VEXLUM-41475 format. One line per 10 residues: number of its first residue (from 1); their letters; for each residue x, y, z of N, C-alpha, C. Coordinates in steps of 0.001 Angstrom, whole numbers. Example, Ala and Ser with C-alpha at 12.3 -4.5 7.8 and 13.67 -1.06 7.14 Angstrom:
BEGIN
1	AS	13190/-5690/7800/12300/-4500/7800/13200/-3300/7800  12850/-2250/7080/13670/-1060/7140/12900/30/7870
This chain:
BEGIN
1	MNVLILGSGG	832/-1197/0/0/0/0/872/1255/0  307/2340/-486/994/3627/-524/400/4539/537  1278/5207/1308/856/6003/2459/1366/7436/2309  497/8397/2653/863/9813/2707/715/10292/4138  1787/10881/4693/1744/11493/6019/1727/13004/5840  807/13688/6531/743/15147/6469/1446/15746/7676  2385/16674/7419/3089/17359/8489/4568/17486/8193  5277/18185/9068/6694/18458/8804/7578/18403/10031  7050/17900/11150/7814/17956/12384/8403/16634/12831  8866/16622/14081/9426/15417/14655/8397/14309/14790
11	REHALAWKIS	7164/14676/15090/6086/13691/15167/5946/12946/13847  5939/13690/12745/5754/13074/11440/6957/12224/11028  8175/12670/11411/9362/11860/11119/9287/10541/11894  8869/10605/13162/8750/9391/13964/7687/8449/13389  6573/9003/12949/5531/8182/12328/6038/7537/11038  6764/8317/10238/7318/7775/8990/8295/6646/9278  9137/6852/10272/10119/5834/10684/9417/4526/11044  8317/4626/11788/7595/3425/12229/6781/2805/11097  6043/3610/10358/5193/3094/9286/6030/2422/8199  7201/2985/7923/8057/2437/6858/8571/1039/7181
21	QSPEVNKLFI	8517/646/8453/8990/-681/8852/7989/-1790/8507  6765/-1409/8154/5743/-2408/7874/5951/-3027/6495  5880/-4346/6402/6001/-4996/5090/4822/-4686/4172  3753/-4099/4723/2589/-3764/3916/2765/-2469/3123  3790/-1673/3445/3957/-355/2822/4913/-440/1638  4449/25/486/5285/76/-716/5962/1433/-860  5159/2489/-892/5683/3843/-1049/5200/4708/100  6100/5582/570/5773/6472/1679/6114/7905/1279  5125/8786/1410/5288/10199/1081/4972/11038/2318  5661/12186/2437/5401/13105/3534/5210/14496/2954
31	APGNAGTGHR	4124/15166/3347/3834/16503/2834/3642/17481/3995  4488/18527/4103/5627/18794/3217/6928/18116/3650  6972/17576/4871/8168/16884/5330/9296/17813/5717  10459/17236/5998/11649/18010/6370/12879/17284/5823  14057/17744/6195/15279/17132/5655/15433/15678/6083  14980/15359/7277/15081/13982/7760/14190/13035/6992  12939/13437/6755/12031/12582/5989/12440/12536/4523  12935/13661/4001/13340/13715/2600/14575/12888/2302  15365/12629/3327/16583/11829/3142/16253/10363/2876  15159/9864/3484/14841/8434/3376/13615/8136/2522
41	WTNVPLGISD	12666/9080/2488/11428/8845/1762/11195/10000/792  9971/10237/380/9704/11263/-622/8885/12399/-31  9475/13585/23/8745/14771/448/7902/15310/-700  6761/15888/-369/5852/16455/-1365/5558/17897/-982  5793/18862/-1886/5591/20279/-1544/4119/20684/-1538  3398/20181/-547/1982/20496/-406/1715/21062/981  816/22042/1062/394/22563/2352/-540/21576/3035  -495/21523/4350/-1279/20535/5087/-2784/20789/5006  -3188/22007/4632/-4617/22301/4468/-4985/22597/3021  -4104/22240/2096/-4398/22368/668/-5135/21102/232
51	FDGIKRFVLQ	-6411/21024/576/-7164/19792/361/-7263/19425/-1111  -7446/20409/-1974/-7540/20117/-3406/-6217/19573/-3947  -5112/20177/-3507/-3796/19690/-3921/-3528/18293/-3399  -3932/18044/-2162/-3765/16719/-1571/-4594/15697/-2343  -5817/16065/-2711/-6673/15164/-3495/-5990/14772/-4808  -5472/15779/-5535/-4829/15481/-6812/-3663/14519/-6626  -2853/14767/-5595/-1688/13911/-5358/-2120/12492/-4983  -3114/12380/-4125/-3607/11062/-3684/-4088/10242/-4876  -4809/10878/-5784/-5320/10163/-6958/-4199/9822/-7939  -3246/10733/-8105/-2129/10495/-9033/-1240/9346/-8563
61	QGIHMVVVGP	-999/9285/-7256/-42/8318/-6718/-692/7045/-6178  -2007/6937/-6262/-2679/5740/-5769/-2505/5550/-4273  -2679/6632/-3504/-2526/6572/-2050/-3702/5820/-1437  -3392/4911/-522/-4424/4126/151/-4765/4678/1539  -3792/5367/2152/-4000/5857/3517/-3340/7216/3691  -4055/8135/4363/-3503/9443/4712/-3449/9536/6232  -2254/9682/6781/-2060/9808/8224/-1845/11286/8525  -2755/11869/9290/-2723/13309/9559/-1961/13563/10859  -825/14255/10761/-14/14537/11940/-540/15684/12773  -619/16910/12227/-1013/18077/13019/-2528/18261/13106
71	EEPLVNGIYN	-2931/19143/14006/-4353/19354/14278/-5069/20220/13239  -4350/21137/12603/-5010/22115/11736/-5871/21489/10642  -5350/20554/9833/-6209/19973/8796/-7382/19185/9359  -7230/18610/10544/-8328/17881/11166/-9437/18837/11573  -9061/19947/12203/-10045/20955/12599/-10706/21569/11365  -9955/21665/10279/-10502/22216/9031/-11338/21214/8239  -11369/19950/8690/-12290/18985/8107/-11750/18103/7004  -10465/17736/7062/-9927/16888/5992/-10594/15506/5965  -10951/14981/7123/-11638/13680/7150/-12956/13777/6379  -13735/14822/6651/-15018/15018/5975/-14824/15213/4479
81	FFRDDEQLTH	-13755/15925/4109/-13456/16174/2695/-13269/14870/1945  -12529/13947/2518/-12309/12643/1885/-13578/11793/1932  -14247/11795/3058/-15444/10954/3230/-16549/11343/2250  -16670/12639/1964/-17785/13133/1163/-17470/13242/-330  -16252/12883/-737/-15866/12950/-2147/-15868/11532/-2721  -16679/11304/-3732/-16810/9957/-4297/-15488/9393/-4794  -14571/10269/-5241/-13275/9800/-5740/-12316/9417/-4615  -12646/9820/-3399/-11713/9639/-2279/-12229/8729/-1171  -13464/8297/-1256/-14051/7556/-133/-13317/6253/178  -12577/5716/-811/-11842/4463/-585/-10545/4681/188
91	VSVIGPSKEG	-10134/5946/342/-8873/6260/1023/-9127/6378/2520  -8342/5687/3304/-8463/5742/4761/-7744/6973/5296  -8456/7785/6066/-7865/8964/6710/-7752/8697/8198  -6533/8797/8723/-6302/8552/10149/-6417/9883/10873  -7559/10040/11524/-7875/11274/12215/-9373/11422/12298  -9873/12211/13250/-11315/12333/13443/-11977/13241/12413  -13307/13163/12380/-14092/14095/11589/-13948/15501/12160  -14425/16479/11391/-14392/17872/11851/-15128/18022/13176  -16206/17268/13320/-16995/17329/14555/-16168/16802/15730  -15453/15697/15508/-14613/15152/16568/-13427/16034/16888
101	ARLEGSKDFA	-12897/16705/15870/-11736/17582/16059/-12054/18802/16899  -13332/19057/17142/-13702/20179/18018/-13215/19969/19447  -12935/18721/19805/-12380/18479/21140/-11089/19261/21348  -10335/19450/20264/-9136/20279/20353/-9370/21682/19797  -10204/21778/18786/-10412/23047/18102/-11187/24066/18903  -11915/23628/19920/-12669/24555/20770/-12575/24116/22220  -11881/24913/23034/-11766/24606/24465/-13142/24632/25125  -14005/25560/24665/-15340/25667/25226/-16150/24399/24944  -16085/23887/23706/-16765/22644/23356/-16248/21487/24201  -14922/21405/24341/-14321/20307/25104/-14778/20335/26554
111	KAFMLKYNIP	-14824/21528/27141/-15254/21653/28535/-16722/21246/28693  -17561/21679/27751/-18981/21318/27808/-19152/19810/27656  -18349/19205/26787/-18375/17754/26574/-17997/17030/27858  -16923/17472/28504/-16487/16830/29750/-17537/16969/30850  -18153/18134/30924/-19197/18356/31932/-20378/17416/31689  -20769/17278/30426/-21923/16453/30073/-21700/14984/30394  -20475/14516/30218/-20196/13091/30415/-19400/12813/31690  -19454/13749/32625/-18891/13582/33970/-17416/13188/33955  -16654/13844/33082/-15220/13597/32985/-14500/14631/33834  -13675/14216/34785/-13075/15166/35722/-12156/16174/35043
121	TASHRTFTKN	-12390/17446/35322/-11581/18533/34777/-11683/19723/35715  -10886/20738/35487/-10915/21929/36329/-12212/22694/36118  -12736/23287/37192/-13928/24133/37061/-13588/25341/36191  -14580/25874/35477/-14291/26890/34468/-15539/27702/34126  -15296/28805/33378/-16364/29531/32691/-15804/30107/31405  -16680/30300/30420/-16278/30839/29124/-16865/32232/28939  -16051/33142/28362/-16471/34531/28187/-16146/35022/26779  -16936/36019/26308/-16656/36750/25072/-16377/38203/25440  -16063/39044/24439/-15757/40449/24736/-16973/41199/25253  -18154/40642/25028/-19368/41259/25577/-19551/40947/27058
131	DMEAARSFLQ	-18711/40049/27568/-18833/39626/28972/-17663/40107/29823  -17017/41186/29408/-15780/41601/30084/-15971/41828/31581  -17040/42498/31948/-17245/42775/33373/-17463/41488/34154  -18234/40584/33575/-18464/39289/34233/-17155/38505/34329  -16325/38596/33279/-15038/37891/33285/-14123/38454/34366  -14068/39785/34474/-13231/40404/35525/-13724/40001/36910  -15036/39975/37071/-15622/39583/38358/-15279/38134/38688  -15314/37269/37661/-14973/35859/37864/-13513/35719/38280  -12629/36494/37638/-11224/36467/38017/-11039/36879/39473  -11783/37902/39904/-11656/38397/41280/-12049/37325/42296
141	RTRPPYVLKA	-12955/36426/41879/-13428/35377/42792/-12594/34106/42696  -11601/34109/41776/-10784/32918/41541/-9441/33045/42253  -8955/31930/42757/-7651/31945/43427/-6529/31925/42392  -5432/32634/42655/-4269/32546/41751/-3562/31202/41933  -2779/30772/40945/-2582/31358/39607/-3858/31276/38768  -3921/32125/37738/-5091/32201/36875/-4772/31568/35522  -5653/30690/35072/-5451/29999/33795/-6432/30557/32768  -5898/31164/31707/-6718/31702/30626/-6388/30965/29339  -7430/30501/28633/-7222/29724/27419/-8022/30326/26271  -7336/30627/25163/-8041/30981/23939/-8852/29769/23497
151	DGLAAGKGVI	-10075/30007/23074/-10969/28905/22734/-10461/28073/21557  -9925/28723/20514/-9524/28021/19303/-8046/27711/19244  -7601/27259/18070/-6198/26915/17865/-5351/28180/17833  -4248/28163/18560/-3377/29336/18638/-1920/28925/18590  -1615/27934/17763/-239/27473/17532/472/27104/18832  -266/26517/19764/334/26073/21018/616/27182/22013  168/28413/21705/454/29552/22583/-798/30090/23263  -1907/29358/23151/-3185/29873/23606/-3505/29667/25063  -2630/28985/25816/-2845/28791/27253/-1870/29672/28010  -2409/30571/28833/-1571/31530/29551/-1867/31428/31037
161	ICQDIREAEL	-832/31227/31827/-966/31138/33282/-414/32414/33897  -1262/33118/34635/-898/34407/35235/-796/34255/36748  222/34885/37329/473/34722/38758/-291/35706/39633  -672/36864/39070/-1399/37852/39876/-2584/38396/39092  -3509/39026/39813/-4772/39464/39226/-4568/40550/38178  -3604/41428/38374/-3359/42491/37397/-2909/41907/36055  -1984/40950/36115/-1515/40284/34900/-2667/39545/34218  -3524/38903/35014/-4653/38163/34459/-5632/39090/33753  -5901/40247/34349/-6834/41198/33737/-6273/41776/32441  -4981/42061/32417/-4346/42570/31197/-4359/41504/30095
171	TLEELLIKER	-4097/40256/30484/-4115/39160/29514/-5516/38953/28951  -6520/39028/29821/-7907/38909/29386/-8241/39964/28338  -7813/41198/28576/-8052/42293/27627/-7307/42055/26310  -6060/41568/26432/-5273/41252/25224/-6000/40223/24366  -6570/39213/25009/-7207/38123/24277/-8541/38538/23675  -9414/39108/24494/-10772/39376/24042/-10920/40696/23284  -10345/41755/23808/-10538/43081/23201/-9553/43317/22054  -8276/43027/22296/-7258/43261/21272/-7107/42079/20312  -7853/40992/20568/-7896/39815/19693/-6495/39299/19356  -5734/39042/20405/-4346/38617/20279/-4171/37421/19340
181	FGKASEKVVI	-5119/36485/19384/-5034/35311/18521/-6143/35304/17466  -6658/36480/17124/-7695/36562/16107/-8943/35815/16531  -9503/35041/15602/-10737/34303/15886/-10574/33314/17027  -9349/32808/17201/-9103/31805/18248/-9415/32341/19634  -9309/33660/19828/-9577/34228/21152/-10859/35067/21180  -11802/34760/20280/-13120/35401/20364/-13855/34944/21619  -13503/33734/22068/-13959/33235/23367/-12731/32908/24198  -12837/33115/25503/-11745/32776/26418/-12316/31947/27567  -11641/30834/27848/-12009/29985/28979/-11108/30348/30151  -11713/30680/31267/-10961/30911/32509/-11243/29719/33414
191	EEYLEGTELS	-10176/29077/33882/-10396/27872/34674/-9520/27822/35910  -9927/26978/36829/-9198/26722/38072/-7822/26143/37763  -6826/26575/38501/-5472/26036/38360/-5369/24739/39151  -4938/23685/38478/-4777/22385/39129/-3315/22174/39499  -3072/21830/40745/-1718/21597/41245/-1427/20104/41183  -360/19721/40468/-18/18310/40362/1061/18086/39328  1160/16868/38843/2159/16494/37838/1449/16132/36550  1932/16682/35436/1291/16436/34149/1677/15078/33574  774/14559/32768/967/13264/32124/222/13276/30792  843/12723/29760/200/12609/28455/-173/11149/28225
201	VFVITDGKNW	-1458/10890/28010/-1958/9542/27760/-2543/9507/26353  -2215/8448/25601/-2636/8334/24208/-3429/7056/23987  -4496/7175/23210/-5209/5987/22768/-5413/6072/21261  -5630/4927/20653/-6076/4853/19270/-7482/4270/19320  -8405/4818/18520/-9796/4386/18580/-10412/4327/17193  -11348/3396/17029/-12129/3340/15793/-13509/3959/16000  -13675/4644/17128/-14934/5291/17456/-15817/4466/18360  -15474/3186/18489/-16229/2283/19352/-15298/1583/20329  -14209/1071/19821/-13199/399/20637/-11964/1287/20750  -11171/1043/21778/-9935/1806/21928/-8833/920/22496
211	KLLPEAKDYK	-7598/1301/22161/-6414/621/22674/-5472/1671/23258  -4921/1348/24411/-3992/2256/25066/-2612/2160/24433  -1978/3305/24214/-598/3378/23747/298/3745/24926  1621/3687/24790/2487/4098/25891/2231/5545/26308  2260/5787/27600/2103/7150/28113/3441/7878/28092  3420/9182/28321/4660/9968/28328/4490/11197/29207  5600/11758/29592/5614/13062/30266/6471/13993/29424  5912/15177/29103/6699/16131/28325/7080/17327/29180  7993/18110/28660/8559/19246/29384/8381/20485/28521  7477/21369/28940/7032/22461/28077/7867/23736/28190
221	RIGDGDTGPN	8404/24009/29353/9093/25297/29520/10512/25244/28957  11003/26392/28555/12288/26460/27853/13475/26166/28761  13368/26528/30050/14535/26461/30914/14537/25311/31897  15735/24947/32358/15878/23915/33380/15041/24265/34604  14516/23235/35259/13694/23467/36431/12331/24034/36098  11888/23820/34862/10593/24342/34408/10500/25848/34598  11489/26553/34082/11508/28009/34139/11356/28593/32732  10971/29851/32680/10844/30527/31396/9526/30236/30704  9347/30768/29496/8073/30634/28781/7819/29222/28274  6549/28949/28004/6158/27668/27427/6643/27553/25984
231	TGGMGSVSPV	6939/26329/25581/7345/26029/24208/6414/24949/23663  6713/24482/22476/5992/23334/21942/6415/22033/22589  7451/22081/23419/7931/20886/24113/9426/20716/23954  10139/20571/25053/11600/20479/25058/12122/19062/25253  11214/18122/25400/11634/16734/25567/10517/15921/26178  10717/14609/26232/9691/13735/26805/10316/12438/27279  9566/11749/28142/10015/10483/28718/8852/9497/28710  9126/8249/28384/8138/7173/28443/8865/5873/28808  8316/5053/29718/7072/5232/30471/7244/6223/31610  6128/6521/32292/6129/7464/33411/5956/6665/34703
241	PFASREFMKK	6933/6713/35610/6897/5850/36796/5646/5982/37653  5088/7187/37788/3925/7325/38664/2615/6859/37993  2669/6532/36707/1480/6030/36013/1328/4535/36313  1010/4234/37556/886/2856/38021/-365/2206/37429  -480/910/37624/-1660/190/37140/-2921/766/37785  -2837/1087/39078/-3994/1650/39784/-4378/3011/39199  -3383/3863/38962/-3657/5192/38413/-4233/5085/37003  -3650/4230/36180/-4116/4098/34799/-5516/3479/34727  -5891/2675/35733/-7270/2164/35775/-8235/3319/36016  -7842/4254/36868/-8676/5448/37080/-8805/6239/35783
251	VADRIITPTI	-7703/6360/35056/-7726/7078/33778/-8692/6407/32811  -8611/5085/32728/-9480/4338/31815/-10950/4469/32206  -11226/4281/33498/-12619/4256/33966/-13256/5645/33998  -12489/6645/34409/-13070/7971/34627/-12956/8899/33416  -11982/8594/32529/-11702/9548/31453/-11831/8927/30066  -11072/7859/29791/-11057/7321/28423/-12419/6731/28049  -12928/5818/28863/-14202/5176/28531/-15342/6180/28417  -15517/7110/29369/-16587/8107/29195/-16414/8982/27954  -15161/9230/27556/-14935/10015/26339/-15424/9260/25116  -15080/7984/25003/-15522/7179/23856/-17041/7020/23875
261	VGLTAENIDY	-17604/6798/25050/-19066/6709/25183/-19723/8006/24729  -19128/9133/25114/-19668/10432/24728/-19614/10654/23231  -18501/10287/22612/-18375/10433/21160/-19435/9604/20441  -19660/8386/20935/-20677/7518/20335/-22072/8108/20525  -22349/8582/21737/-23664/9153/22031/-23949/10397/21192  -22895/11161/20896/-23052/12375/20096/-23021/12081/18597  -22893/10785/18250/-22835/10362/16841/-21684/11029/16103  -20540/11131/16777/-19339/11749/16205/-18447/10670/15607  -18106/10830/14352/-17248/9872/13639/-15795/10142/14027  -15208/9200/14728/-13842/9417/15253/-13014/8160/15030
271	RGFIFFGLMN	-12004/8272/14146/-11122/7131/13859/-9687/7623/13800  -9038/7571/14926/-7670/8077/14996/-7155/8059/16408  -6307/9032/16715/-5680/9122/18036/-6402/10148/18906  -6424/9890/20205/-6823/10899/21186/-5690/11038/22185  -5299/12273/22414/-4246/12623/23356/-4928/13298/24537  -4853/12648/25697/-5415/13201/26924/-4290/13897/27691  -4336/15212/27754/-3407/15949/28598/-3955/15946/30009  -3299/15224/30914/-3834/15003/32250/-2986/15678/33321  -3616/15904/34468/-2911/16316/35670/-3184/15287/36759  -2115/14779/37348/-2228/13859/38475/-2317/14701/39745
281	VNGNPYVIEY	-3524/14803/40304/-3756/15600/41504/-4000/14649/42668  -2982/14469/43484/-3079/13581/44648/-3576/12189/44265  -3041/11672/43145/-3370/10315/42725/-4633/10194/41904  -5265/11332/41593/-6479/11312/40791/-6275/12088/39496  -6693/11510/38335/-6468/12178/37057/-7559/13190/36707  -7129/14338/36206/-8031/15364/35686/-7578/15718/34270  -8545/16006/33395/-8212/16386/32028/-7898/17879/31965  -6702/18200/31496/-6337/19593/31227/-6825/19974/29841  -6605/19059/28888/-7005/19334/27508/-7070/18038/26725  -7857/18071/25657/-7841/17025/24648/-7011/17507/23458
291	NVRLGDPETE	-6281/16582/22839/-5739/16822/21506/-6200/15667/20626  -6445/15962/19367/-7068/14956/18488/-6046/14306/17563  -4807/14290/18013/-3680/13698/17259/-2610/13343/18273  -1536/12766/17828/-417/12479/18726/303/13771/19084  922/13787/20255/1639/14977/20698/3061/15018/20167  3661/16178/20296/5052/16369/19886/5707/17227/20965  6703/16733/21699/7628/15648/21360/7312/14281/21970  6088/14091/22494/5797/12782/23077/5867/11656/22050  5433/11924/20823/5450/10888/19790/6840/10288/19631  7858/11130/19763/9232/10688/19552/9706/9714/20631
301	SVIPRIKSDI	9027/9683/21782/9364/8681/22797/8319/7568/22874  7090/7832/22432/6021/6829/22473/6138/5839/21308  6276/6350/20092/6297/5491/18905/7441/4460/18942  8675/4845/19357/9739/3835/19421/9477/2717/20434  8517/2920/21343/8205/1885/22331/7107/931/21854  6561/1185/20665/5584/255/20094/6338/-780/19265  6332/-2018/19720/7101/-3075/19049/6353/-3656/17848  5030/-3752/17957/4242/-4384/16901/4095/-3462/15695  3741/-4044/14564/3513/-3312/13322/2332/-2358/13522  2546/-1079/13237/1497/-90/13474/481/-29/12337
311	VPLLKSLSRK	854/-483/11145/-25/-347/9979/-1313/-1166/10118  -1271/-2411/10576/-2540/-3127/10784/-3469/-2411/11768  -2895/-1773/12776/-3702/-975/13708/-4435/128/12964  -3685/863/12144/-4261/1985/11408/-5315/1503/10410  -5044/386/9743/-5988/-149/8762/-7295/-589/9430  -7211/-1041/10683/-8397/-1555/11362/-9407/-454/11706  -8965/801/11688/-9853/1886/12112/-11028/2058/11163  -10766/2050/9860/-11851/2232/8903/-12805/1046/8899  -12294/-124/9287/-13126/-1333/9319/-13810/-1528/10673  -13433/-692/11645/-13943/-797/13019/-13648/-2176/13622
321	TLKDQIITFD	-12435/-2656/13383/-12018/-3963/13915/-10820/-3827/14850  -10687/-2672/15463/-9538/-2423/16341/-9478/-3433/17488  -10637/-3881/17945/-10669/-4803/19089/-9911/-6095/18816  -9749/-6431/17551/-9065/-7675/17187/-7543/-7523/17108  -7062/-6295/17242/-5633/-6034/17105/-4904/-6192/18438  -3644/-6568/18343/-2792/-6705/19530/-1615/-5743/19403  -1374/-4963/20466/-242/-4035/20488/753/-4525/21533  2032/-4580/21160/3066/-4945/22132/4017/-3765/22312  4485/-3614/23560/5330/-2482/23911/6736/-2926/24284  7698/-2076/24007/9069/-2243/24472/9114/-1743/25917
331	PRTAVTVMLV	9544/-2573/26877/9533/-2143/28283/10624/-1128/28621  11563/-923/27726/12662/-9/28021/12188/1437/28144  12987/2239/28824/12709/3678/28950/13197/4409/27706  12347/5290/27200/12716/6155/26079/12814/7590/26576  13931/8232/26273/14151/9633/26646/14387/10446/25385  13590/11494/25212/13726/12374/24053/14178/13755/24510  15266/14234/23928/15776/15583/24193/15646/16398/22904  15033/17564/23017/14811/18419/21854/15896/19494/21770  16528/19566/20602/17494/20633/20336/16767/21762/19623  16934/22996/20138/16173/24124/19597/17098/25270/19194
341	SAGYPGDYPK	16538/26203/18449/17286/27371/17983/17397/28420/19083  18491/29170/19078/18666/30263/20032/17546/31275/19847  16941/31701/20966/15853/32657/20911/14479/32031/21016  14359/30744/20665/13085/30044/20764/12618/30010/22217  11327/30243/22541/10173/30299/21655/9862/31685/21094  10773/32626/21266/10611/33932/20630/11196/33899/19225  11702/35031/18782/12312/35090/17448/13614/34298/17420  13884/33659/16300/15085/32843/16172/15535/32845/14716  16817/32632/14477/17329/32600/13097/17000/31273/12420  16991/31280/11107/16820/30065/10316/17952/29969/9299
351	GLEIYDLNKV	18095/28802/8709/19069/28631/7639/20487/28397/8100  20670/27977/9367/22011/27708/9890/22386/26250/9629  23608/26014/9207/24025/24648/8889/24158/23818/10154  23656/22579/10082/23723/21639/11192/24859/20655/10919  25733/20470/11924/26917/19630/11755/26808/18332/12554  27471/17302/12056/27731/16054/12785/26487/15214/13073  25475/15355/12249/24307/14491/12398/24684/13021/12235  25628/12759/11324/26005/11364/11039/26899/10753/12115  27301/11540/13097/28136/11009/14174/27325/10453/15346  26004/10636/15302/25150/10106/16366/24946/8605/16142
361	SESLVFHAGT	25284/7803/17146/25195/6349/16989/24298/5676/18026  24039/6335/19146/23288/5693/20229/21833/6158/20315  21426/7086/19466/20079/7652/19545/19403/7644/18184  18083/7624/18208/17294/7872/17008/17249/9381/16785  17474/9808/15554/17480/11238/15227/16221/11554/14430  15304/12304/15055/14080/12718/14381/14167/14217/14082  14063/14568/12816/14115/15973/12422/12777/16640/12714  12840/17841/13279/11623/18582/13614/11494/19852/12779  12555/20643/12720/12541/21880/11941/13807/21993/11125  13895/21212/10045/15089/21212/9203/14696/21314/7734
371	AFSEKGDQVL	15674/21706/6903/15467/21770/5456/16811/21553/4781  16763/21146/3511/17989/21031/2728/18380/22401/2181  19682/22606/1994/20158/23797/1294/19734/23720/-163  19879/24812/-901/19459/24843/-2311/20140/23752/-3130  21406/23515/-2857/22130/22475/-3589/21847/21073/-3047  21202/21011/-1883/20869/19725/-1300/22018/19036/-589  23127/19752/-391/24303/19126/214/24475/19475/1689  23574/20290/2232/23634/20666/3643/22249/20544/4268  22237/20254/5582/20991/20281/6347/21001/21551/7178  19925/22340/7060/19847/23651/7705/18707/23690/8723
381	TAGGRVIALT	18838/24591/9690/17743/24816/10630/16606/25526/9905  15375/25143/10237/14222/25750/9572/13063/25981/10542  13356/25908/11841/12301/26097/12833/12877/26362/14199  11992/26533/15172/12429/26743/16548/12906/25453/17178  12088/24412/17056/12505/23073/17487/13097/22388/16265  14326/21928/16384/15087/21517/15202/15287/20004/15126  15796/19396/16194/16114/17961/16197/15631/17339/17509  14993/16173/17404/14632/15396/18589/15496/14150/18633  16099/13902/19785/16996/12757/19960/16380/11791/20971  16136/10559/20542/15483/9570/21400/16402/8379/21616
391	SLDENPTEAL	16557/8011/22894/17383/6850/23249/16585/5920/24141  16824/4620/23966/16140/3615/24771/17149/2776/25528  16778/2403/26755/17645/1525/27544/16842/967/28720  17234/-257/29165/16598/-832/30352/16851/35/31572  18017/664/31600/18395/1549/32702/18067/2992/32312  17130/3648/32997/16764/5017/32638/17945/5983/32611  18900/5768/33516/20078/6637/33553/20889/6514/32263  20974/5300/31732/21691/5089/30476/20948/5728/29309  19613/5646/29325/18826/6295/28272/19072/7806/28284  19113/8372/29475/19420/9806/29615/20805/10117/29072
401	RKSYDSANTI	21781/9308/29480/23163/9559/29046/23283/9538/27532  22674/8532/26911/22757/8419/25459/22193/9651/24763  21012/10094/25211/20391/11255/24562/21229/12510/24752  21800/12669/25935/22596/13878/26166/23963/13813/25484  24536/12634/25369/25770/12503/24581/25495/12882/23124  24360/12439/22615/23986/12778/21238/23703/14264/21094  23074/14849/22118/22779/16282/22089/24054/17105/22025  25098/16624/22668/26376/17342/22651/27189/17067/21388  26781/16058/20637/27497/15704/19398/27077/16601/18232  25766/16828/18101/25235/17646/16997/25451/19119/17312
411	NWLGKTFRND	25763/19903/16278/26034/21320/16530/25501/22211/15413  25103/23399/15809/24903/24538/14917/24991/25794/15779  25100/26932/15176/25280/28183/15904/24047/28477/16761  24232/28513/18074/23136/28853/18972/22308/27678/19444  22743/26447/19163/21997/25256/19607/21716/25323/21107  20472/25003/21485/20057/25082/22887/19258/23832/23251  19389/23382/24499/18534/22294/24970/18479/22329/26488  17450/21711/27043/17342/21589/28495/18241/20459/28978  18807/20644/30158/19719/19653/30718/19075/18740/31759  17758/18897/31955/17126/18155/33055/15916/17335/32617
421	IGADILKP	15841/16981/31338/14714/16148/30892/14738/14822/31645  13617/14472/32266/13492/13200/32976/14092/13170/34366  14834/14203/34728/15545/14168/36015/14589/14114/37207  13369/14611/37036/12411/14660/38154/11703/13342/38393  11701/12442/37398/10931/11208/37561/11734/9916/37357  12918/10033/36782/13682/8827/36473/14747/8552/37527  14819/7289/37912/15859/6850/38848/16514/5612/38268  17800/5396/38562/18507/4227/38013/17821/2920/38394
């Protein structure tokens, strides 16, 4: 079969790496891809939301499956586009319908969904610019820190945590009145701050049945000790030691099962991944957010821990036969360290040559923000997050060492990374 992956980051490189291992795959394409995917497979210069262009390519190349990496095309309805086009209905799209993608595309919808199906989450209220006085009053009655979320997609920057009431009120005005994120902040969710440890839990579902994938913990802030501004993610670790069998049973019973039941009850067509962003509060899981795709950089530590062929899993979604599939996991610890550009998550340079990629021997190298030079003889930086390095070992300390040795091997001007990924949860 021929497979097209949509996206250009480390998540998509990791998916390509895994999917390409299946004996069922003949040709693998990535649109638009990066230097890492282009080195081994075929990159296609298509935008992830260029549905007409994607259609033409799918028909020309005889694509059987489209695996959607990022959230944007899902929220824009790529699943519906394929489902409703007679020329494309035979193509399997891995990802939910537009209706299902609202779990990520609208924080307000997700909160209402959780409330309706008794899924534990932080208490909240949603406001528009017409509700400014009510929003300010709600903030005054809320304990700090204050959590403000733009309702729609905001490139991972839509969640803002404020330490004092003055900062919260200014942020509220920035979002609603000054429309900091455009349409994404036409509504703002203000919610209770949950104190605990974050955890990312992933499932694959055909809309009726679901299978658990390896869990992970990611590190969002730029600086060691969780300091500085939030990023798209500076690294991840899988498995997570505190995700015990008892804790994960609570996750399954209180969160995953009610979510699938809710999707079925709402008649929402959902065939793909669900990413539950959770907070462990005194041993009890609460949902911080839903994502309707795999996370990044969690994918780079989760996917290498899946031992079984992933393609039969993906194929079973359109047939609704996921329950018959078996997934096996690698018990080793996976540690992913993200190398980023100087200045990230603010302004950063692009087009810097990356050296010594071929000298890495103990880690998997997943490209996140890279491109080839015009002549194709150099790999250049092309984003804020540039390279993800994943190492596996029975001994967590060894997995850490391997990733950090690799991080010190690769170089470009201004290369930056956190030095404490996994240090809070991993012990020898």
